[in-house]
N, C-alpha and C positions, 0 to 999 in steps of 0.2 A: 421709474422705481427714481430714479433719480429727479427727477423733476418733478414729482410730491414730494416728496423728503426737502429740496428746496422749497419749495411754496411753502408747506407748513412751518420752515425755520423760520423764512419771510416773519411767516402772521402772528409767529409767536412774539420774535422778536419788534414787532410795530406795535404789537397788541401789549407786551411790555407797558414802550414808549408810551404806549397813547397814556397810559395806566399811570403811570409815570407822573403826567404831568397832570392828568385830572387831581390825584391825590397832593397832588401841588395848591391847586387850586382849589380843593376841597378845604384842606391845611392853612390855605396862605401863609408859603413856606418863600423864606426872600432867597433871588439865588444869586449870587455876587461875582463877579468876573472882575479882580483887581478894583480900582474904582468904578467903576459899571454895576449898574444893578438888575437883573434884567425883569420887564415889567410883566404883569399880567394876560396881556393881552394876547401875549407871544406865548402864551403857557393854552389859552384856546385854541390857536392855530395848531401849535403842535400838538393837540392835543387830539384835531378830529381827522387833519392828513393823516396821519400816523396810522389810525383805527381806518377809517376807511383803505388806508392800502392792505392793512388784518385781514379787512374783509372779501377782498380783491384775492387776496391771497389763499384764502383756505375757498373762497368762492373756485379761484382758477383746481383749484389741489383738487377737488371732488368731482369735478368734469372729465381730470386727466386719470 
């Protein structure tokens, strides 16, 4: 039971991160840390990887 809770929690967190990056891409939000601005291509990568991790966590959760 604890493993399922962990996997579902991980899936939700990774899903929220992926959605945040997708919203950034759709709305063309800028993200700046000090003098450095985060390029948009990083958000493509940062949306796909957490989305895949989220799917993986939910699929593992369904198996256990």
